[in-house]
C-alpha positions in Angstrom: 47.6 -49.7 48.7 45.9 -50.7 51.8 42.9 -53.3 51.1 39.5 -52.2 52.2 37.9 -54.3 55.0 35.3 -56.7 53.8 36.1 -56.3 50.1 35.9 -59.7 48.2 38.8 -60.8 46.2 38.0 -60.4 42.4 37.5 -63.6 40.4 39.3 -63.8 37.1 37.0 -64.4 34.1 37.5 -67.6 32.4 38.5 -68.0 28.9 35.3 -68.1 26.5 37.5 -69.5 23.6 40.2 -72.0 23.3 42.4 -72.3 20.4 42.6 -76.0 19.0 44.4 -75.0 15.6 46.2 -72.2 14.6 43.1 -71.0 12.8 40.3 -72.6 14.8 39.0 -71.5 18.2 36.0 -73.3 20.0 33.5 -71.4 22.1 33.0 -72.6 25.8 30.6 -72.0 28.5 32.8 -72.5 31.6 31.5 -71.7 35.2 31.1 -73.1 38.5 33.5 -75.0 40.8 33.9 -78.7 41.7 33.9 -81.9 39.6 33.8 -81.0 35.9 30.8 -82.0 33.7 31.7 -81.7 30.2 28.7 -81.1 27.9 28.8 -82.0 24.2 25.8 -80.7 21.9 24.1 -82.3 19.3 23.7 -81.6 15.7 23.0 -78.8 14.7 23.2 -77.0 17.8 25.8 -75.5 20.2 26.8 -75.3 23.8 23.8 -72.9 24.2 21.4 -75.9 24.0 22.3 -76.7 27.7 21.1 -73.3 29.0 18.4 -75.0 31.4 21.1 -77.3 32.8 24.0 -74.9 33.6 22.4 -73.2 36.7 21.1 -76.5 38.3 24.5 -78.0 37.9 26.3 -75.0 39.1 24.2 -74.7 42.2 24.9 -78.3 43.0 28.6 -77.7 43.2 29.9 -78.7 39.7 32.1 -77.0 37.3 30.2 -77.1 34.0 32.2 -77.0 30.7 30.0 -76.8 27.5 32.1 -77.1 24.3 30.8 -75.8 20.9 32.1 -78.0 18.2 33.8 -76.3 15.3 31.3 -75.4 12.4 28.5 -74.7 15.1 27.3 -71.8 17.1 30.0 -69.2 18.3 32.9 -71.6 17.4 35.0 -71.0 14.3 33.8 -72.4 11.0 36.6 -73.6 8.7 36.1 -75.6 5.6 37.7 -79.1 6.1 36.9 -82.5 7.8 34.2 -82.7 10.3 34.3 -86.5 11.2 34.1 -87.9 14.7 37.9 -88.0 14.9 38.2 -84.3 14.4 35.8 -83.5 17.0 37.2 -85.9 19.5 40.9 -84.5 18.8 39.4 -81.0 19.5 37.7 -82.0 22.9 40.9 -83.7 24.0 42.8 -80.4 23.3 40.3 -78.4 25.4 40.2 -80.8 28.3 44.1 -80.9 28.2 44.4 -77.1 28.1 42.0 -76.8 30.9 43.7 -79.5 33.1 40.5 -81.3 33.5 40.5 -84.6 35.5 37.9 -87.2 36.7 35.2 -85.6 34.5 31.7 -86.5 33.5 31.5 -86.5 29.8 27.9 -85.9 28.5 26.9 -86.2 25.1 23.6 -85.5 23.4 22.6 -87.1 20.1 25.6 -86.5 17.7 27.5 -85.4 20.8 26.9 -88.8 22.4 28.6 -90.6 19.2 31.5 -88.2 19.4 31.7 -89.0 23.2 32.0 -92.7 22.5 34.6 -92.0 19.8 36.5 -89.7 22.2 36.6 -92.6 24.9 37.6 -95.4 22.5 40.3 -93.1 20.7 42.0 -91.7 23.8 41.1 -94.5 26.3 39.1 -92.4 28.7 41.5 -89.6 29.3 40.3 -86.9 31.5 36.9 -88.6 32.0 35.7 -91.3 34.7 32.1 -91.4 33.8 30.0 -91.1 30.6 26.4 -89.8 30.0 24.6 -90.6 26.7 21.4 -88.4 26.2 19.2 -89.3 23.1 22.5 -90.5 21.7 23.0 -91.5 18.0 24.8 -94.7 19.2 25.9 -97.1 18.1 24.9 -96.2 14.6 22.3 -93.5 13.5 21.5 -95.4 10.2 20.6 -98.9 9.3 22.7 -101.6 7.7 22.1 -105.3 6.7 22.8 -106.5 10.4 21.5 -103.3 12.1 17.9 -102.7 11.4 17.3 -99.7 13.7 16.7 -96.0 13.3 17.0 -94.3 9.7 17.7 -95.6 6.4 20.7 -94.2 4.8 18.6 -92.7 2.0 16.7 -90.5 4.3 20.0 -88.9 5.4 20.9 -88.4 1.7 17.6 -86.5 1.3 18.6 -84.3 4.4 22.0 -83.5 3.0 20.4 -82.5 -0.4 18.0 -80.4 1.6 20.8 -78.6 3.4 22.2 -77.3 0.1 19.0 -76.4 -1.4 17.0 -74.8 1.5 18.8 -75.0 4.8 16.0 -73.2 6.7 13.6 -75.7 5.7 15.9 -78.5 6.7 15.8 -77.1 10.4 12.3 -76.6 10.2 11.5 -80.1 9.3 13.9 -81.2 11.9 12.0 -79.3 14.6 8.7 -80.8 13.8 10.0 -84.2 14.9 12.3 -82.8 17.7 10.0 -83.5 20.6 7.3 -85.9 21.3 4.5 -84.0 19.8 4.2 -80.7 17.8 3.3 -78.8 21.0 5.7 -80.4 23.5 7.9 -77.2 23.2 6.4 -73.8 23.2 6.9 -71.4 20.2 9.7 -69.2 22.0 11.7 -72.3 22.8 11.3 -73.5 19.2 12.4 -70.2 17.8 15.4 -70.2 20.3 16.5 -73.5 19.0 16.1 -72.8 15.4 18.2 -69.6 15.9 20.9 -71.9 17.4 20.7 -74.1 14.4 20.9 -71.4 11.9 24.2 -70.2 13.4 25.7 -73.4 12.1 27.6 -73.4 8.8 26.2 -75.0 5.9 29.4 -77.0 5.3 29.7 -78.3 9.0 25.8 -79.2 8.9 26.3 -81.3 5.8 29.7 -83.0 6.7 28.2 -84.1 10.2 25.3 -85.6 8.5 27.6 -87.6 6.5 29.6 -88.5 9.7 26.1 -89.7 11.3 25.0 -91.5 8.3 28.3 -93.4 7.8 29.8 -94.1 11.2 29.2 -97.3 13.0 30.3 -97.4 16.8 29.4 -101.0 17.6 32.9 -102.2 18.3 33.9 -98.9 20.0 30.8 -99.0 22.3 31.9 -102.5 23.8 35.3 -101.0 24.8 33.8 -98.4 27.2 34.6 -99.6 30.8 33.5 -96.8 32.9 30.1 -96.3 34.6 27.5 -95.0 31.9 24.1 -93.4 32.3 22.0 -93.8 29.2 19.0 -91.2 29.2 16.6 -91.5 26.3 13.1 -90.5 25.4 10.6 -93.2 24.6 9.0 -91.1 21.9 12.1 -90.2 20.0 11.7 -89.9 16.3 15.3 -88.9 15.4 17.2 -91.4 17.5 14.8 -94.3 18.1 14.4 -95.9 21.6 15.9 -99.0 19.8 19.1 -97.3 20.0 19.1 -96.7 23.7 18.4 -100.6 24.3 21.3 -101.4 21.8 23.6 -99.1 24.0 22.4 -100.6 27.3 23.0 -104.0 26.0 26.4 -103.2 24.5 28.2 -101.0 27.3 29.0 -103.3 30.2 28.4 -100.8 33.0 25.4 -98.9 31.6 22.2 -98.0 33.3 19.2 -97.0 31.2 16.7 -94.4 32.4 13.5 -94.0 30.2 11.8 -90.6 29.6 8.4 -91.8 29.0 7.0 -88.3 28.1 9.9 -87.1 25.8 11.0 -87.2 22.2 14.5 -86.3 21.3 14.5 -83.0 23.4 14.3 -84.9 26.6 16.5 -82.0 28.2 13.7 -79.5 27.5 10.7 -81.7 27.7 11.5 -83.3 31.2 14.2 -80.8 32.2 13.7 -81.5 36.1 14.1 -85.0 35.7 17.0 -84.9 33.2 19.0 -82.4 35.5 18.1 -84.6 38.7 19.3 -87.9 37.0 22.5 -86.2 35.7 23.2 -84.6 39.1 22.5 -87.9 40.9 24.7 -89.8 38.8 27.7 -87.2 38.7 27.5 -87.2 42.5 28.0 -91.0 42.9 
């Protein structure tokens, strides 16, 4: 059949799910053209948390791939292990199947910790730059020679509450997510809460255990690629002390402080967050 003049070639829709095991599919947001930016979400959210990053990144000529970890959002939620090794292996399978090269890997909160494990375990495969945003790195909890952030007993209480009243756990978490109780409006708060509720109870608890027990100090020192650290000065979930520890421990790192943000810097100072990410990815 003769082609009509001026008719644009149709663009094939990209896969919204990638199978990483015979019974496990991960949900993706995959859009745009250019250098790939891989977005890994935090606990207990999904790739949907980056809604207000996607358009800016696409409009600045990047391909953006948001990966929802197993157990969260629209990804499959099997019972089983949910440690950082499992998540890192899933990310590796996605990047291999999509044939991603020279990517910028972005990890928020727990996603930052998983990104560090990924780089350590797979020696930077598919990735040439790292962004740690409000990251739970190098350790989310205190120990004898690491006096920063939360005591392990606080996380034990969160795990207990997860199995007693998970909506209350998320509600309590929301109260300290931003710099102040009114930093995010009610609509944004409800939207985030809905994403959190879509996680499985099992994954929510198992990832809290991983956050409580994983120490990435040695792995952090192995990172040799350019690294941007973005962190809210008023972060109550991953204290600013952690950002300083990351900056000291990662050789090629640069710390950008978000003076007016708590943990939700990607929403509290969205314009700055996006601009810093775009500038770093374009270098």
